N, C-alpha and C positions, 0 to 999 in steps of 0.2 A: 558561435557562442550566443546564448540568449541574453538580452539586455536586462540587467537588474533594475527593478523599478521600486518605487514606493507609492503608497496610496492607501485606499481604504477598502476593506472587504465588508460589504453590506449584506446582512443575513436575509435570505429570501425563503429558505425552508429549513425545517429541523425536524428530525424524527428519530425514534429509538431504532437502532439497527441490530443490536445484539445486547447481551447482558452488560449493563453499565457502559454502553457504547452509543454514541450519537453520530448520525449522519447529517452533515450540515452543508447547505449550498449557499454560495455567495455570488453577488454581482460585484464588479470592480468599479471603483470611481476615483476621481482626482489623481489619476496616474501621473507620476513625475519621474524624471531621471534622477540619478543620485546627485546630480549637480543642481537640482531644483527646477529644471525646465519642464514645462507641461509636455506630456506625452500623449499623442493622439492615436498611436497605432494600437495593434492588438497586443495582448499580454501573451507573449510566446514563451513556452517552456517545453522541456523534453519529458516524456513519460518517465516517472521515477524521481523527479525533482521535488523539492519542498519549498514552502513559504514560511516565514517567521511572522507571528502575530504579536502585537504589543498590547499588554494589559496594564502597564504603567510605564514610567520612564525607564525603569530598570528591569522590568519583568517581560521578557520576550520568550515565546515558545515556538518550536519548530513543528510543523505538521506536513506530512507527505501529501501530495496532491493525488486524489483518487480519480479525478476526471481526466479525460483525454484532452489534448490541446484543441480539438475541434468542437468540444461541448460548450454550450452557451454560458454555463455557470461553473464556478470553481467549487469542487466537492472535496470536503475534508471528513475524515473519520476520527472521532475523538473519544478516548477512554475517559470516563468520569472517575476521578480519583479524589477521595476526601482530602481537603486541604490543598489540592492542586490549584494554583493560581489560574492557569489557563482553562482547565476543564470546568472549574466551578463557575467562572465567568461565562463560558459558552453554554453551560447547562442552564444558567439563569437568563441567557440572552433571549430577547424577543425579536420577532420579525421587524426588520428595519434598523436594528442596532448595527453600528459600524465599528470596525476595529482597524487600527493602523496595521499595515503589513509591509514587508520587504520581500523581494524575491524575483525570480526563482533562484534557488541555490541547489548545489549538490552534483555529484558525479555518479550517482547510483542510477545508471541508465543502461539501456540495452546495448549489447555489443553489435558489431557489424559482421560477425562470423556467420556467414550464410549457411554453413553446414551444421551449426550447433543445434542440439536438442536442449531447449530451455527448461530448467527445472526450478520452480518457484517454491520456496519453503517459508511459510508464514504462520504466525500465531497472533491472535488478537488484532489490534489495529494495523499490524504489519501487512495486512491484506491490501491496504489502501494503495500503495504505489503499484502493486501487482495488477489491480484492476486496470489502471492506466496502461501499464506495460503490455498486458495480454491483449487488450482491445486494440492497442496501437499495432502490435505485431499481427494480429488477425486481419487487420485492414490492408496489409501489404499484398502485393500481387502474388507473391509466393511465400506465404507464412511458414515459419519454421515449426517443427514439432514442439509441443509444449505440455508440461505436466505441472499441476499445482498440488503441492502437499500442504494441507491446511489443518491446523490443530487447535483443539480447545478441550475443555472438560466434557462438553456435550454440544449438540447442534445449536442450542440457544446462545452459546458463546460466539458463534460464527456469523459475521455479517455477510451480506450479499448472496446467501444461498438461493434466494428466489430468482437471481439473475445470472449466476455464475455459468450456467449451461449455455447462455446466450453470448458469452464473451468471445467464443471462437470455436469453430468446428474442429480445429486441430487440438483443442485443449482436453487433456485427461485430468480428472479431478479425483484425488485421494484424500479422504478425511481421516484424521487421527483423533478419536474421541476417548480421552484418557479415563473418564469416569462414567461411561455409559456402555455397559456390557450388552445392553439391548439394541444398541446402534439405531436409535430413533432419529430419523432424518425426515425432512419435509417430503411430502408426497410429490412424485414426479421428478425429483432430483436424480440426475444420472451421475453416479459416482461410485467409487469403492469406499466403504467406511469400515474402519477397524477400531477395536477397543485397545488403543495404544497411543503413545506419543508419536509425533512425526519422526523423531529420531529413530524409533523402532522400524518405521517404514523404510528409512534410508539404509538399514542394515542389508536389505535385499539388493541394493544397487552394486553392480560390479564396475570396476574401473573401466572407463570408456573415454577416449580422448574427445568424443563429440559432445559430451555433456557439458553444459554450463549451469552452475547453481547460483541462484539469487536468493539471499537470505535476508529476511526482515521480520523483526519482532523484538521481544524482550532480550536483553543482553545475554542472559543465561542460555536461552534457546540457540541464539546465533553462535555462541561460543561452542556449545555442544555439537551442533551440526558441523561447524568448521572442523572440529577435532575428529569427528567420525570420517568426514571426507578426506582429510589429510592422512588418516590412518589407512584408508583404502587406496591411497596412492594418487588421488586427484591433485593436479598441480594448482598452485595458488592462482595462476592465471585463469583457472576455470571457476573460481569462487568470487562472487561479488556480494558485499554485505552492507546493510544499513541497520545499526543497532538503535533501539529505543531504550532510554533510561527510565 
């Protein structure tokens, strides 16, 4: 189990990653244990976990970690929402600004089933934990087969398209572009793109005990995918979820 710590995340870089979406990288400082003792070790977490950032005494928001445990900075993907306490503060943040944080938290992590074919289903900033998961899996001596189903209205809605092909040789990428019949994607991107939602892509999946599905994104998408998989006969033990509100 990873030690839960408190401290500060100090902003070291910020850029637009997709429509109304920011990619932010932070260094960590003033780490302490929950009992208030100074912590000199590394910030350890498992791919798929999240941290909570504080914007006031009562306003804390959870963000999945997009970086892998061996990267030098902590990367977060943040959707800019009008009136959103966290997103507006981070959108206005400047390099060097610091935010209190706690973490890591969460049980949305990779299984140890060595025979599984991992299927990641993401919309929006739900891609964040999958970046960490896929890169972590790809670094293993014998990586498992992986498929990423990633959906948005068009390619501009999707972060990380410039690097997704580098995440792992075992990764198959399928995009669902619900409002782009022309299927315009970045040059050089190796993927299958379809004019549909990722729920439509899942209709082609047949029941298979080797599949494990990891779902992350807005609550409506996660619920829809879960219902499709259950109707197809996939067991609840094959489905792992993280909902964003």
